[in-house]
C-alpha positions in Angstrom: 171.6 184.9 92.8 174.3 182.7 92.1 175.3 179.0 93.8 179.2 178.9 93.7 182.2 179.1 96.4 181.3 176.5 99.7 177.9 176.1 97.8 176.8 179.1 98.9 174.6 181.4 97.1 174.6 185.3 97.7 171.3 185.3 100.0 172.9 182.6 102.5 176.0 183.8 102.3 175.4 187.9 103.1 173.4 186.4 106.2 176.8 184.7 107.5 178.9 188.1 106.2 177.8 189.4 109.8 179.0 186.9 112.0 182.1 186.8 109.5 182.9 189.6 110.3 182.5 189.2 113.4 185.0 186.4 113.8 187.5 188.6 113.0 188.7 186.0 109.6 189.8 187.2 106.3 186.5 187.7 105.1 187.8 188.5 101.6 189.7 185.5 100.9 186.1 183.2 101.3 185.0 180.8 98.1 181.7 182.6 97.9 183.7 186.2 97.1 186.0 184.3 94.7 183.3 183.8 91.9 180.7 186.2 92.7 181.1 189.8 91.7 178.2 190.6 93.4 179.2 190.2 97.2 182.2 191.1 96.7 181.1 194.6 95.3 178.7 194.5 98.8 182.2 193.8 101.1 183.7 196.8 99.6 180.7 198.4 100.3 180.3 197.5 104.4 184.5 198.1 104.5 184.3 201.9 103.4 181.1 202.2 105.6 182.8 200.9 108.4 186.1 203.1 107.1 183.9 206.5 107.2 182.7 205.2 111.1 185.1 204.7 112.0 186.8 208.2 110.9 183.7 210.2 112.6 184.3 208.1 115.5 187.9 207.2 117.0 188.5 205.8 119.2 189.7 207.5 122.4 190.7 206.2 125.7 189.4 207.4 128.4 191.8 209.5 131.4 193.5 206.8 133.5 191.1 208.8 136.9 188.4 206.8 134.7 189.6 203.3 134.8 190.7 204.0 139.0 187.3 205.0 139.9 185.8 201.8 138.3 188.3 200.1 139.9 188.1 201.1 143.5 183.7 200.6 142.4 184.4 197.4 142.2 186.3 196.9 145.0 183.8 198.6 147.3 181.3 195.8 146.0 183.4 193.6 146.7 183.5 194.0 150.8 
């Protein structure tokens, strides 16, 4: 394990990786990745897996009537 970039070693960086990804920030610009080939490769693998998952399960907008039913149910609960 290397210790570099923001004083994180690989284990520390990888432990924080889910949080970094969830934050929406550009993880590829993280200081640790500037000098760590192992973690750059891990991130590249994760991005490949995520893209494959998006292709397997594309985002589909539900029909308008679904939202109408939800709105109706919410209005009934408020009464």
